[in-house]
A tleap script that builds the chain and sets N, CA, C and O, in Angstrom:
source leaprc.protein.ff14SB
mol = sequence {
  NMET VAL GLY VAL ASP GLY THR GLU ALA SER
  ALA ALA ALA VAL ARG TRP ALA ALA ARG GLU
  GLY ARG LEU ARG ARG ALA ASP VAL HIE LEU
  LEU PHE VAL TYR ASP SER ALA ARG SER GLU
  ARG ALA PRO TYR SER GLY PHE SER GLY THR
  PRO ARG PRO ASP GLU ASP HIE ALA ALA ARG
  ARG ALA TRP LEU ALA ALA VAL GLU GLN GLN
  ALA SER ARG ALA LEU PRO PRO GLY CYS LEU
  SER SER GLU LEU ILE ASP GLY SER PRO ALA
  ARG ALA LEU ILE ASP GLN SER ALA GLY ALA
  GLU LEU LEU VAL LEU GLY THR ALA GLU HIE
  ALA ASP LEU SER ALA SER GLU GLY PRO PRO
  ALA VAL GLY PRO VAL ALA ARG ALA CYS LEU
  ARG ALA ALA ALA CYS PRO VAL VAL ILE VAL
  THR HIE ALA CYS GLN CTHR
}
set mol.1.N position { 36.164 8.357 123.958 }
set mol.1.CA position { 37.605 8.360 124.573 }
set mol.1.C position { 38.178 9.665 125.101 }
set mol.1.O position { 37.980 10.717 124.492 }
set mol.2.N position { 38.859 9.617 126.182 }
set mol.2.CA position { 39.404 10.976 126.619 }
set mol.2.C position { 40.814 10.852 126.884 }
set mol.2.O position { 41.232 9.939 127.596 }
set mol.3.N position { 41.586 11.716 126.354 }
set mol.3.CA position { 43.103 11.647 126.650 }
set mol.3.C position { 43.292 12.635 127.962 }
set mol.3.O position { 42.873 13.790 128.041 }
set mol.4.N position { 44.009 11.920 128.953 }
set mol.4.CA position { 44.256 12.479 130.292 }
set mol.4.C position { 45.619 12.620 130.402 }
set mol.4.O position { 46.312 11.866 129.718 }
set mol.5.N position { 46.194 13.493 131.178 }
set mol.5.CA position { 47.612 13.596 131.368 }
set mol.5.C position { 47.897 14.143 132.869 }
set mol.5.O position { 49.048 14.477 133.154 }
set mol.6.N position { 46.964 14.226 133.734 }
set mol.6.CA position { 47.267 14.713 135.063 }
set mol.6.C position { 47.147 16.216 135.216 }
set mol.6.O position { 47.513 16.748 136.264 }
set mol.7.N position { 46.680 16.875 134.277 }
set mol.7.CA position { 46.372 18.325 134.412 }
set mol.7.C position { 45.049 18.681 134.592 }
set mol.7.O position { 44.130 17.972 134.182 }
set mol.8.N position { 44.875 19.773 135.201 }
set mol.8.CA position { 43.343 20.226 135.293 }
set mol.8.C position { 42.636 20.466 134.046 }
set mol.8.O position { 41.407 20.402 134.020 }
set mol.9.N position { 43.390 20.768 132.900 }
set mol.9.CA position { 42.724 20.823 131.614 }
set mol.9.C position { 42.122 19.376 131.192 }
set mol.9.O position { 41.057 19.283 130.582 }
set mol.10.N position { 42.852 18.335 131.548 }
set mol.10.CA position { 42.462 17.048 131.131 }
set mol.10.C position { 41.266 16.545 132.159 }
set mol.10.O position { 40.399 15.749 131.796 }
set mol.11.N position { 41.322 17.040 133.323 }
set mol.11.CA position { 40.285 16.792 134.301 }
set mol.11.C position { 38.806 17.489 133.886 }
set mol.11.O position { 37.715 17.002 134.186 }
set mol.12.N position { 38.997 18.653 133.180 }
set mol.12.CA position { 37.941 19.217 132.651 }
set mol.12.C position { 37.382 18.494 131.430 }
set mol.12.O position { 36.172 18.468 131.204 }
set mol.13.N position { 38.179 17.980 130.742 }
set mol.13.CA position { 37.740 17.112 129.526 }
set mol.13.C position { 37.139 15.889 130.023 }
set mol.13.O position { 36.201 15.446 129.360 }
set mol.14.N position { 37.525 15.213 131.138 }
set mol.14.CA position { 36.900 14.106 131.544 }
set mol.14.C position { 35.519 14.407 132.218 }
set mol.14.O position { 34.647 13.541 132.145 }
set mol.15.N position { 35.271 15.578 132.867 }
set mol.15.CA position { 34.083 15.848 133.430 }
set mol.15.C position { 33.159 16.138 132.076 }
set mol.15.O position { 32.025 15.661 132.102 }
set mol.16.N position { 33.562 16.886 130.895 }
set mol.16.CA position { 32.792 17.108 129.856 }
set mol.16.C position { 32.396 15.804 129.265 }
set mol.16.O position { 31.221 15.602 128.959 }
set mol.17.N position { 33.374 14.859 129.079 }
set mol.17.CA position { 33.109 13.547 128.499 }
set mol.17.C position { 32.045 12.712 129.045 }
set mol.17.O position { 31.208 12.092 128.389 }
set mol.18.N position { 32.180 12.766 130.516 }
set mol.18.CA position { 31.277 12.027 131.327 }
set mol.18.C position { 29.874 12.379 131.143 }
set mol.18.O position { 28.995 11.542 130.937 }
set mol.19.N position { 29.658 13.809 131.233 }
set mol.19.CA position { 28.288 14.385 130.986 }
set mol.19.C position { 27.850 13.834 129.555 }
set mol.19.O position { 26.798 13.222 129.369 }
set mol.20.N position { 28.766 14.121 128.593 }
set mol.20.CA position { 28.231 13.788 127.117 }
set mol.20.C position { 27.927 12.150 127.072 }
set mol.20.O position { 26.984 11.675 126.440 }
set mol.21.N position { 28.856 11.379 127.827 }
set mol.21.CA position { 28.635 10.137 127.682 }
set mol.21.C position { 27.195 9.482 128.308 }
set mol.21.O position { 26.649 8.478 127.852 }
set mol.22.N position { 26.786 10.157 129.276 }
set mol.22.CA position { 25.616 9.938 129.931 }
set mol.22.C position { 24.420 10.430 128.926 }
set mol.22.O position { 23.385 9.782 128.770 }
set mol.23.N position { 24.687 11.575 128.317 }
set mol.23.CA position { 23.546 12.027 127.410 }
set mol.23.C position { 23.431 11.074 126.211 }
set mol.23.O position { 22.319 10.748 125.794 }
set mol.24.N position { 24.514 10.644 125.676 }
set mol.24.CA position { 24.617 9.766 124.422 }
set mol.24.C position { 24.337 8.365 124.852 }
set mol.24.O position { 24.139 7.545 123.955 }
set mol.25.N position { 24.292 7.966 126.115 }
set mol.25.CA position { 24.315 6.667 126.682 }
set mol.25.C position { 25.399 5.839 125.983 }
set mol.25.O position { 25.129 4.775 125.424 }
set mol.26.N position { 26.634 6.357 126.029 }
set mol.26.CA position { 27.835 5.748 125.528 }
set mol.26.C position { 28.835 5.494 126.561 }
set mol.26.O position { 28.773 6.123 127.617 }
set mol.27.N position { 29.830 4.554 126.337 }
set mol.27.CA position { 30.684 4.245 127.201 }
set mol.27.C position { 31.824 5.271 127.137 }
set mol.27.O position { 31.992 5.854 126.066 }
set mol.28.N position { 32.613 5.546 128.167 }
set mol.28.CA position { 33.685 6.530 128.273 }
set mol.28.C position { 34.811 5.741 128.627 }
set mol.28.O position { 34.769 4.943 129.562 }
set mol.29.N position { 36.031 5.968 127.769 }
set mol.29.CA position { 37.383 5.292 127.925 }
set mol.29.C position { 38.365 6.298 128.249 }
set mol.29.O position { 38.660 7.134 127.395 }
set mol.30.N position { 38.931 6.312 129.447 }
set mol.30.CA position { 40.035 7.322 129.685 }
set mol.30.C position { 41.371 6.695 129.406 }
set mol.30.O position { 41.682 5.591 129.852 }
set mol.31.N position { 42.158 7.442 128.647 }
set mol.31.CA position { 43.411 6.901 128.179 }
set mol.31.C position { 44.547 7.870 128.649 }
set mol.31.O position { 44.680 8.986 128.147 }
set mol.32.N position { 45.396 7.365 129.680 }
set mol.32.CA position { 46.337 8.280 130.235 }
set mol.32.C position { 47.649 7.697 129.584 }
set mol.32.O position { 48.095 6.603 129.929 }
set mol.33.N position { 48.221 8.460 128.656 }
set mol.33.CA position { 49.378 8.045 128.001 }
set mol.33.C position { 50.499 8.952 128.372 }
set mol.33.O position { 50.365 10.175 128.327 }
set mol.34.N position { 51.601 8.370 128.735 }
set mol.34.CA position { 52.801 8.847 129.259 }
set mol.34.C position { 54.110 8.436 128.439 }
set mol.34.O position { 54.216 7.257 128.100 }
set mol.35.N position { 54.908 9.162 128.171 }
set mol.35.CA position { 56.052 8.746 127.432 }
set mol.35.C position { 57.281 8.750 128.397 }
set mol.35.O position { 57.808 9.812 128.728 }
set mol.36.N position { 57.730 7.520 128.847 }
set mol.36.CA position { 58.695 7.438 129.842 }
set mol.36.C position { 60.093 7.733 129.263 }
set mol.36.O position { 61.071 7.874 129.997 }
set mol.37.N position { 60.155 7.828 127.809 }
set mol.37.CA position { 61.554 8.094 127.171 }
set mol.37.C position { 61.620 9.763 127.183 }
set mol.37.O position { 62.640 10.371 126.860 }
set mol.38.N position { 60.525 10.338 127.557 }
set mol.38.CA position { 60.492 11.803 127.566 }
set mol.38.C position { 61.388 12.466 128.701 }
set mol.38.O position { 61.662 13.666 128.722 }
set mol.39.N position { 61.785 11.591 129.586 }
set mol.39.CA position { 62.534 12.293 130.854 }
set mol.39.C position { 63.863 12.812 130.308 }
set mol.39.O position { 64.543 13.516 131.055 }
set mol.40.N position { 64.296 12.534 129.086 }
set mol.40.CA position { 65.516 13.222 128.553 }
set mol.40.C position { 65.182 14.361 127.708 }
set mol.40.O position { 65.197 14.391 126.478 }
set mol.41.N position { 64.864 15.344 128.561 }
set mol.41.CA position { 64.480 16.694 128.072 }
set mol.41.C position { 65.531 17.595 127.754 }
set mol.41.O position { 66.606 17.520 128.349 }
set mol.42.N position { 65.318 18.444 126.863 }
set mol.42.CA position { 66.288 19.571 126.472 }
set mol.42.C position { 66.244 20.500 127.675 }
set mol.42.O position { 65.222 20.610 128.351 }
set mol.43.N position { 67.347 21.157 127.931 }
set mol.43.CA position { 67.415 22.035 129.143 }
set mol.43.C position { 66.507 23.198 128.918 }
set mol.43.O position { 66.121 23.791 129.925 }
set mol.44.N position { 66.139 23.582 127.836 }
set mol.44.CA position { 65.266 24.701 127.626 }
set mol.44.C position { 63.868 24.404 127.568 }
set mol.44.O position { 63.070 25.269 127.206 }
set mol.45.N position { 63.478 23.163 127.919 }
set mol.45.CA position { 62.102 22.649 127.796 }
set mol.45.C position { 61.249 23.275 128.915 }
set mol.45.O position { 60.059 22.962 128.876 }
set mol.46.N position { 61.555 23.929 129.699 }
set mol.46.CA position { 60.857 24.632 130.822 }
set mol.46.C position { 60.395 23.641 131.891 }
set mol.46.O position { 59.413 23.932 132.574 }
set mol.47.N position { 60.998 22.568 132.064 }
set mol.47.CA position { 60.574 21.503 132.959 }
set mol.47.C position { 61.112 22.182 134.416 }
set mol.47.O position { 62.267 22.580 134.572 }
set mol.48.N position { 60.211 22.232 135.300 }
set mol.48.CA position { 60.609 22.549 136.640 }
set mol.48.C position { 61.008 21.426 137.447 }
set mol.48.O position { 60.680 20.316 137.027 }
set mol.49.N position { 61.631 21.498 138.485 }
set mol.49.CA position { 62.056 20.392 139.429 }
set mol.49.C position { 60.917 19.702 140.029 }
set mol.49.O position { 61.092 18.580 140.505 }
set mol.50.N position { 59.846 20.219 140.053 }
set mol.50.CA position { 58.466 19.593 140.805 }
set mol.50.C position { 57.956 18.564 140.009 }
set mol.50.O position { 57.537 18.888 138.898 }
set mol.51.N position { 57.899 17.287 140.375 }
set mol.51.CA position { 57.403 16.129 139.647 }
set mol.51.C position { 55.810 16.481 139.477 }
set mol.51.O position { 55.053 16.951 140.326 }
set mol.52.N position { 55.526 16.102 138.084 }
set mol.52.CA position { 54.165 16.266 137.738 }
set mol.52.C position { 53.529 14.792 137.883 }
set mol.52.O position { 54.253 13.797 137.927 }
set mol.53.N position { 52.248 14.727 137.948 }
set mol.53.CA position { 51.627 13.432 138.151 }
set mol.53.C position { 51.959 12.467 137.016 }
set mol.53.O position { 51.883 11.260 137.243 }
set mol.54.N position { 52.320 12.908 135.813 }
set mol.54.CA position { 52.719 12.069 134.704 }
set mol.54.C position { 54.188 11.492 134.819 }
set mol.54.O position { 54.703 10.721 134.009 }
set mol.55.N position { 54.741 11.973 135.904 }
set mol.55.CA position { 56.405 11.590 135.996 }
set mol.55.C position { 56.531 10.236 136.749 }
set mol.55.O position { 57.589 9.621 136.615 }
set mol.56.N position { 55.688 9.789 137.418 }
set mol.56.CA position { 55.944 8.405 138.107 }
set mol.56.C position { 54.584 7.616 138.076 }
set mol.56.O position { 53.465 8.125 138.127 }
set mol.57.N position { 54.890 6.272 137.982 }
set mol.57.CA position { 53.677 5.218 137.764 }
set mol.57.C position { 52.629 5.445 138.737 }
set mol.57.O position { 51.446 5.589 138.429 }
set mol.58.N position { 53.131 5.475 140.035 }
set mol.58.CA position { 51.998 5.568 141.244 }
set mol.58.C position { 51.421 6.741 141.286 }
set mol.58.O position { 50.271 6.718 141.726 }
set mol.59.N position { 51.928 7.978 140.905 }
set mol.59.CA position { 51.165 9.111 140.889 }
set mol.59.C position { 50.233 9.157 139.746 }
set mol.59.O position { 49.150 9.715 139.923 }
set mol.60.N position { 50.544 8.583 138.464 }
set mol.60.CA position { 49.699 8.440 137.367 }
set mol.60.C position { 48.515 7.729 137.632 }
set mol.60.O position { 47.421 8.172 137.282 }
set mol.61.N position { 48.679 6.412 138.363 }
set mol.61.CA position { 47.631 5.619 138.790 }
set mol.61.C position { 46.721 6.302 139.717 }
set mol.61.O position { 45.501 6.153 139.654 }
set mol.62.N position { 47.308 7.047 140.574 }
set mol.62.CA position { 46.415 7.770 141.689 }
set mol.62.C position { 45.548 8.786 141.090 }
set mol.62.O position { 44.376 8.974 141.416 }
set mol.63.N position { 46.231 9.465 140.144 }
set mol.63.CA position { 45.521 10.420 139.413 }
set mol.63.C position { 44.342 10.025 138.602 }
set mol.63.O position { 43.277 10.640 138.567 }
set mol.64.N position { 44.653 8.873 137.914 }
set mol.64.CA position { 43.724 8.404 137.084 }
set mol.64.C position { 42.500 7.753 137.842 }
set mol.64.O position { 41.357 7.757 137.384 }
set mol.65.N position { 42.838 7.228 138.975 }
set mol.65.CA position { 41.753 6.690 139.894 }
set mol.65.C position { 40.916 7.771 140.377 }
set mol.65.O position { 39.723 7.554 140.587 }
set mol.66.N position { 41.455 8.983 140.587 }
set mol.66.CA position { 40.669 10.109 141.169 }
set mol.66.C position { 39.773 10.464 139.940 }
set mol.66.O position { 38.558 10.477 140.135 }
set mol.67.N position { 40.224 10.737 138.758 }
set mol.67.CA position { 39.328 11.155 137.706 }
set mol.67.C position { 38.259 10.060 137.282 }
set mol.67.O position { 37.185 10.347 136.753 }
set mol.68.N position { 38.692 8.731 137.584 }
set mol.68.CA position { 37.703 7.648 137.308 }
set mol.68.C position { 36.542 7.805 138.243 }
set mol.68.O position { 35.406 7.670 137.787 }
set mol.69.N position { 36.737 8.095 139.590 }
set mol.69.CA position { 35.983 8.181 140.543 }
set mol.69.C position { 35.068 9.313 140.289 }
set mol.69.O position { 33.874 9.146 140.540 }
set mol.70.N position { 35.485 10.461 139.814 }
set mol.70.CA position { 34.676 11.725 139.385 }
set mol.70.C position { 33.849 11.331 138.304 }
set mol.70.O position { 32.631 11.440 138.444 }
set mol.71.N position { 34.358 10.853 137.163 }
set mol.71.CA position { 33.600 10.419 135.962 }
set mol.71.C position { 32.398 9.385 136.281 }
set mol.71.O position { 31.285 9.463 135.761 }
set mol.72.N position { 32.790 8.418 137.204 }
set mol.72.CA position { 31.811 7.255 137.347 }
set mol.72.C position { 30.465 8.013 138.058 }
set mol.72.O position { 29.344 7.552 137.846 }
set mol.73.N position { 30.629 9.029 138.786 }
set mol.73.CA position { 29.515 9.630 139.317 }
set mol.73.C position { 28.422 10.039 138.413 }
set mol.73.O position { 27.249 10.097 138.782 }
set mol.74.N position { 28.872 10.350 137.101 }
set mol.74.CA position { 27.993 10.755 136.091 }
set mol.74.C position { 27.620 9.768 135.010 }
set mol.74.O position { 26.899 10.071 134.060 }
set mol.75.N position { 28.164 8.533 135.207 }
set mol.75.CA position { 27.796 7.565 134.357 }
set mol.75.C position { 27.172 6.448 135.089 }
set mol.75.O position { 27.347 6.286 136.296 }
set mol.76.N position { 26.354 5.583 134.268 }
set mol.76.CA position { 25.870 4.348 134.740 }
set mol.76.C position { 26.857 3.349 135.013 }
set mol.76.O position { 27.908 3.444 134.381 }
set mol.77.N position { 26.716 2.312 135.914 }
set mol.77.CA position { 27.803 1.408 136.267 }
set mol.77.C position { 28.188 0.565 134.943 }
set mol.77.O position { 27.339 0.154 134.152 }
set mol.78.N position { 29.570 0.363 134.806 }
set mol.78.CA position { 29.981 -0.419 133.634 }
set mol.78.C position { 30.094 0.291 132.410 }
set mol.78.O position { 30.269 -0.326 131.359 }
set mol.79.N position { 30.008 1.539 132.445 }
set mol.79.CA position { 30.224 2.511 131.303 }
set mol.79.C position { 31.571 3.233 131.229 }
set mol.79.O position { 31.792 4.036 130.323 }
set mol.80.N position { 32.477 2.952 132.179 }
set mol.80.CA position { 33.592 3.697 132.284 }
set mol.80.C position { 34.791 2.625 132.299 }
set mol.80.O position { 34.715 1.615 132.999 }
set mol.81.N position { 35.795 2.876 131.563 }
set mol.81.CA position { 37.003 2.073 131.572 }
set mol.81.C position { 38.219 3.012 131.489 }
set mol.81.O position { 38.029 4.194 131.200 }
set mol.82.N position { 39.458 2.551 131.728 }
set mol.82.CA position { 40.589 3.395 131.726 }
set mol.82.C position { 41.859 2.500 131.585 }
set mol.82.O position { 41.908 1.317 131.921 }
set mol.83.N position { 42.783 3.153 131.094 }
set mol.83.CA position { 44.164 2.459 130.770 }
set mol.83.C position { 45.356 3.462 130.871 }
set mol.83.O position { 45.334 4.654 130.565 }
set mol.84.N position { 46.354 2.766 131.340 }
set mol.84.CA position { 47.654 3.680 131.215 }
set mol.84.C position { 48.415 3.070 130.054 }
set mol.84.O position { 48.383 1.853 129.870 }
set mol.85.N position { 49.130 3.928 129.230 }
set mol.85.CA position { 49.843 3.402 128.082 }
set mol.85.C position { 51.177 4.200 127.998 }
set mol.85.O position { 51.177 5.427 127.904 }
set mol.86.N position { 52.382 3.408 128.038 }
set mol.86.CA position { 53.540 4.157 127.864 }
set mol.86.C position { 53.890 4.246 126.336 }
set mol.86.O position { 53.956 3.226 125.650 }
set mol.87.N position { 54.094 5.408 125.865 }
set mol.87.CA position { 54.446 5.623 124.560 }
set mol.87.C position { 54.187 7.083 124.300 }
set mol.87.O position { 53.933 7.881 125.202 }
set mol.88.N position { 54.269 7.420 122.912 }
set mol.88.CA position { 54.067 8.772 122.493 }
set mol.88.C position { 52.469 9.157 122.591 }
set mol.88.O position { 51.633 8.500 121.971 }
set mol.89.N position { 52.134 10.217 123.377 }
set mol.89.CA position { 50.856 10.357 123.583 }
set mol.89.C position { 49.946 10.643 122.323 }
set mol.89.O position { 48.794 10.216 122.254 }
set mol.90.N position { 50.527 11.373 121.361 }
set mol.90.CA position { 49.846 11.785 120.111 }
set mol.90.C position { 49.632 10.463 119.373 }
set mol.90.O position { 48.492 10.165 119.016 }
set mol.91.N position { 50.644 9.673 119.129 }
set mol.91.CA position { 50.634 8.470 118.409 }
set mol.91.C position { 49.599 7.455 119.051 }
set mol.91.O position { 48.851 6.849 118.283 }
set mol.92.N position { 49.521 7.248 120.340 }
set mol.92.CA position { 48.665 6.349 120.996 }
set mol.92.C position { 47.194 6.909 120.898 }
set mol.92.O position { 46.322 6.085 120.619 }
set mol.93.N position { 46.859 8.100 121.077 }
set mol.93.CA position { 45.547 8.714 120.823 }
set mol.93.C position { 45.118 8.579 119.515 }
set mol.93.O position { 43.947 8.266 119.303 }
set mol.94.N position { 45.981 8.789 118.503 }
set mol.94.CA position { 45.503 8.644 117.085 }
set mol.94.C position { 45.250 7.247 116.793 }
set mol.94.O position { 44.258 6.915 116.145 }
set mol.95.N position { 46.146 6.357 117.265 }
set mol.95.CA position { 45.955 4.948 116.980 }
set mol.95.C position { 44.594 4.503 117.707 }
set mol.95.O position { 43.809 3.719 117.173 }
set mol.96.N position { 44.400 5.028 118.874 }
set mol.96.CA position { 43.204 4.455 119.631 }
set mol.96.C position { 41.912 5.074 119.088 }
set mol.96.O position { 40.825 4.558 119.347 }
set mol.97.N position { 42.033 6.288 118.261 }
set mol.97.CA position { 40.889 6.890 117.766 }
set mol.97.C position { 40.211 6.118 116.675 }
set mol.97.O position { 39.068 6.428 116.338 }
set mol.98.N position { 40.819 5.182 116.136 }
set mol.98.CA position { 40.265 4.343 115.084 }
set mol.98.C position { 38.944 3.659 115.567 }
set mol.98.O position { 38.003 3.540 114.782 }
set mol.99.N position { 38.873 3.230 116.797 }
set mol.99.CA position { 37.754 2.628 117.535 }
set mol.99.C position { 36.809 3.403 118.181 }
set mol.99.O position { 35.806 2.877 118.663 }
set mol.100.N position { 37.029 4.688 118.253 }
set mol.100.CA position { 36.416 5.687 119.118 }
set mol.100.C position { 35.300 6.426 118.262 }
set mol.100.O position { 35.454 6.581 117.051 }
set mol.101.N position { 34.293 6.828 118.861 }
set mol.101.CA position { 33.192 7.722 118.273 }
set mol.101.C position { 33.614 9.104 118.431 }
set mol.101.O position { 33.274 9.953 117.607 }
set mol.102.N position { 34.389 9.403 119.515 }
set mol.102.CA position { 34.782 10.715 119.690 }
set mol.102.C position { 36.016 10.809 120.518 }
set mol.102.O position { 36.099 10.000 121.442 }
set mol.103.N position { 37.041 11.699 120.339 }
set mol.103.CA position { 38.119 11.862 121.041 }
set mol.103.C position { 38.024 13.200 121.879 }
set mol.103.O position { 37.838 14.242 121.250 }
set mol.104.N position { 38.129 13.238 123.124 }
set mol.104.CA position { 37.942 14.510 123.823 }
set mol.104.C position { 39.387 14.814 124.599 }
set mol.104.O position { 39.987 13.949 125.237 }
set mol.105.N position { 39.803 16.058 124.453 }
set mol.105.CA position { 41.063 16.386 124.928 }
set mol.105.C position { 40.885 17.793 125.730 }
set mol.105.O position { 40.026 18.589 125.351 }
set mol.106.N position { 41.616 18.044 126.708 }
set mol.106.CA position { 41.521 19.316 127.325 }
set mol.106.C position { 42.761 20.154 126.896 }
set mol.106.O position { 43.793 19.642 126.462 }
set mol.107.N position { 42.559 21.528 127.061 }
set mol.107.CA position { 43.636 22.468 127.003 }
set mol.107.C position { 43.559 23.631 127.762 }
set mol.107.O position { 42.507 24.248 127.929 }
set mol.108.N position { 44.687 23.970 128.249 }
set mol.108.CA position { 44.703 25.194 129.281 }
set mol.108.C position { 44.249 26.449 128.503 }
set mol.108.O position { 44.496 26.591 127.305 }
set mol.109.N position { 43.549 27.380 129.267 }
set mol.109.CA position { 43.184 28.578 128.544 }
set mol.109.C position { 43.784 29.485 129.463 }
set mol.109.O position { 43.794 29.228 130.667 }
set mol.110.N position { 44.322 30.606 128.961 }
set mol.110.CA position { 44.911 31.634 129.949 }
set mol.110.C position { 43.763 32.663 130.322 }
set mol.110.O position { 42.929 33.127 129.545 }
set mol.111.N position { 43.893 32.911 131.626 }
set mol.111.CA position { 42.677 33.767 132.220 }
set mol.111.C position { 42.643 35.140 131.513 }
set mol.111.O position { 41.592 35.781 131.540 }
set mol.112.N position { 43.671 35.602 130.916 }
set mol.112.CA position { 43.507 36.911 130.213 }
set mol.112.C position { 43.019 36.860 128.873 }
set mol.112.O position { 42.858 37.922 128.273 }
set mol.113.N position { 42.766 35.797 128.334 }
set mol.113.CA position { 42.176 35.635 126.932 }
set mol.113.C position { 40.666 35.828 126.901 }
set mol.113.O position { 39.905 35.200 127.637 }
set mol.114.N position { 40.301 36.671 126.065 }
set mol.114.CA position { 38.785 37.075 126.051 }
set mol.114.C position { 38.279 36.360 124.826 }
set mol.114.O position { 38.991 36.077 123.863 }
set mol.115.N position { 37.036 36.099 124.931 }
set mol.115.CA position { 36.330 35.335 123.797 }
set mol.115.C position { 36.543 36.028 122.427 }
set mol.115.O position { 36.489 35.309 121.429 }
set mol.116.N position { 36.777 37.334 122.281 }
set mol.116.CA position { 36.988 37.996 121.077 }
set mol.116.C position { 38.289 37.740 120.507 }
set mol.116.O position { 38.531 37.915 119.313 }
set mol.117.N position { 39.222 37.278 121.448 }
set mol.117.CA position { 40.628 37.041 120.933 }
set mol.117.C position { 40.637 35.463 120.210 }
set mol.117.O position { 41.677 34.993 119.747 }
set mol.118.N position { 39.609 34.887 120.191 }
set mol.118.CA position { 39.672 33.555 119.521 }
set mol.118.C position { 40.014 32.411 120.473 }
set mol.118.O position { 40.379 32.625 121.628 }
set mol.119.N position { 39.889 31.226 119.968 }
set mol.119.CA position { 40.124 30.160 120.751 }
set mol.119.C position { 41.586 29.957 121.343 }
set mol.119.O position { 42.549 30.395 120.714 }
set mol.120.N position { 41.737 29.352 122.446 }
set mol.120.CA position { 43.071 29.198 123.072 }
set mol.120.C position { 43.870 28.299 122.264 }
set mol.120.O position { 43.394 27.346 121.646 }
set mol.121.N position { 45.197 28.649 122.283 }
set mol.121.CA position { 46.312 27.631 121.685 }
set mol.121.C position { 46.306 26.324 122.147 }
set mol.121.O position { 46.277 26.140 123.363 }
set mol.122.N position { 46.330 25.348 121.352 }
set mol.122.CA position { 46.478 23.991 121.831 }
set mol.122.C position { 47.871 23.514 121.507 }
set mol.122.O position { 48.585 23.949 120.604 }
set mol.123.N position { 48.163 22.540 122.385 }
set mol.123.CA position { 49.588 21.909 122.282 }
set mol.123.C position { 49.775 20.955 121.221 }
set mol.123.O position { 48.869 20.624 120.457 }
set mol.124.N position { 50.997 20.496 121.173 }
set mol.124.CA position { 51.391 19.684 119.958 }
set mol.124.C position { 50.630 18.315 119.887 }
set mol.124.O position { 50.487 17.763 118.796 }
set mol.125.N position { 50.167 17.793 120.979 }
set mol.125.CA position { 49.499 16.543 120.933 }
set mol.125.C position { 48.077 16.743 120.464 }
set mol.125.O position { 47.576 15.936 119.680 }
set mol.126.N position { 47.373 17.846 120.939 }
set mol.126.CA position { 46.128 18.230 120.424 }
set mol.126.C position { 46.056 18.451 118.921 }
set mol.126.O position { 45.182 17.975 118.197 }
set mol.127.N position { 47.127 19.270 118.502 }
set mol.127.CA position { 47.282 19.548 117.151 }
set mol.127.C position { 47.458 18.247 116.186 }
set mol.127.O position { 46.864 18.172 115.110 }
set mol.128.N position { 48.240 17.332 116.619 }
set mol.128.CA position { 48.502 16.055 116.005 }
set mol.128.C position { 47.102 15.468 115.941 }
set mol.128.O position { 46.661 15.138 114.840 }
set mol.129.N position { 46.393 15.318 117.003 }
set mol.129.CA position { 45.173 14.613 116.992 }
set mol.129.C position { 44.141 15.255 115.976 }
set mol.129.O position { 43.550 14.578 115.136 }
set mol.130.N position { 43.992 16.503 116.114 }
set mol.130.CA position { 43.148 17.429 115.265 }
set mol.130.C position { 43.434 16.965 113.789 }
set mol.130.O position { 42.502 16.780 113.006 }
set mol.131.N position { 44.728 16.787 113.438 }
set mol.131.CA position { 45.148 16.467 112.079 }
set mol.131.C position { 44.854 15.055 111.606 }
set mol.131.O position { 44.457 14.812 110.466 }
set mol.132.N position { 45.064 14.161 112.514 }
set mol.132.CA position { 45.189 12.890 112.030 }
set mol.132.C position { 44.252 11.822 112.853 }
set mol.132.O position { 44.409 10.619 112.645 }
set mol.133.N position { 43.359 12.249 113.710 }
set mol.133.CA position { 42.547 11.259 114.465 }
set mol.133.C position { 41.420 10.716 113.512 }
set mol.133.O position { 40.973 11.412 112.601 }
set mol.134.N position { 40.959 9.365 113.781 }
set mol.134.CA position { 40.120 8.749 112.706 }
set mol.134.C position { 38.669 9.080 113.205 }
set mol.134.O position { 37.701 8.520 112.691 }
set mol.135.N position { 38.530 10.041 114.261 }
set mol.135.CA position { 37.115 10.325 114.643 }
set mol.135.C position { 37.153 11.757 114.993 }
set mol.135.O position { 38.226 12.347 115.115 }
set mol.136.N position { 35.881 12.396 115.175 }
set mol.136.CA position { 35.859 13.779 115.644 }
set mol.136.C position { 36.699 14.063 116.806 }
set mol.136.O position { 37.031 13.111 117.511 }
set mol.137.N position { 37.125 15.354 117.129 }
set mol.137.CA position { 37.920 15.562 118.223 }
set mol.137.C position { 37.274 16.838 118.824 }
set mol.137.O position { 36.970 17.830 118.162 }
set mol.138.N position { 37.116 16.701 120.058 }
set mol.138.CA position { 36.534 17.922 120.936 }
set mol.138.C position { 37.593 18.369 121.856 }
set mol.138.O position { 38.092 17.571 122.649 }
set mol.139.N position { 37.942 19.522 121.798 }
set mol.139.CA position { 38.876 20.270 122.693 }
set mol.139.C position { 38.078 21.128 123.628 }
set mol.139.O position { 37.353 22.062 123.287 }
set mol.140.N position { 38.312 20.673 124.930 }
set mol.140.CA position { 37.701 21.383 126.099 }
set mol.140.C position { 38.522 22.201 126.803 }
set mol.140.O position { 39.642 21.814 127.138 }
set mol.141.N position { 38.076 23.380 127.095 }
set mol.141.CA position { 38.911 24.428 127.825 }
set mol.141.C position { 38.288 24.453 129.267 }
set mol.141.O position { 37.091 24.222 129.438 }
set mol.142.N position { 39.192 24.756 130.348 }
set mol.142.CA position { 38.711 24.842 131.719 }
set mol.142.C position { 37.478 25.910 131.647 }
set mol.142.O position { 36.467 25.741 132.329 }
set mol.143.N position { 37.607 26.807 130.938 }
set mol.143.CA position { 36.480 27.849 130.911 }
set mol.143.C position { 35.164 27.225 130.383 }
set mol.143.O position { 34.120 27.825 130.638 }
set mol.144.N position { 35.123 26.179 129.734 }
set mol.144.CA position { 33.801 25.347 129.427 }
set mol.144.C position { 33.162 24.931 130.412 }
set mol.144.O position { 31.941 24.792 130.344 }
set mol.145.N position { 33.879 24.643 131.554 }
set mol.145.CA position { 33.125 23.955 132.860 }
set mol.145.C position { 32.617 25.073 133.692 }
set mol.145.O position { 33.352 25.704 134.451 }
set mol.146.N position { 31.326 25.313 133.538 }
set mol.146.CA position { 30.553 26.307 134.413 }
set mol.146.C position { 29.526 25.547 135.210 }
set mol.146.O position { 28.783 26.144 135.988 }
savepdb mol mol.pdb
quit
């Protein structure tokens, strides 16, 4: 299972999961979870006025279709599925992890972070999944994609 959110970090996670799924001969399920109630943000949340792909249903569906197409190139037919879920991303991923062999998530890595400085920071959704998922969790950084 791969948590996707419309970012390049989650696209990197999809690429990694598709290759891993092919090697393991496993199905890959893309789960795009968005929280429509999140639109009531605090003014200090850092939200820019630019809509993100997770801000409207059509954009979410289009982004999911694009990563599905990319992942399907690496997988045999019938091994890829996806769904959109409205709800808390952390809660949905944790709940869905009960039936998964592996949960793959992406995280942004800052360009100025060197390997000697340790792993990149993960966001609150990834932290919650690392603590509570019912299966192993893999965190993929964009830098892992060579």
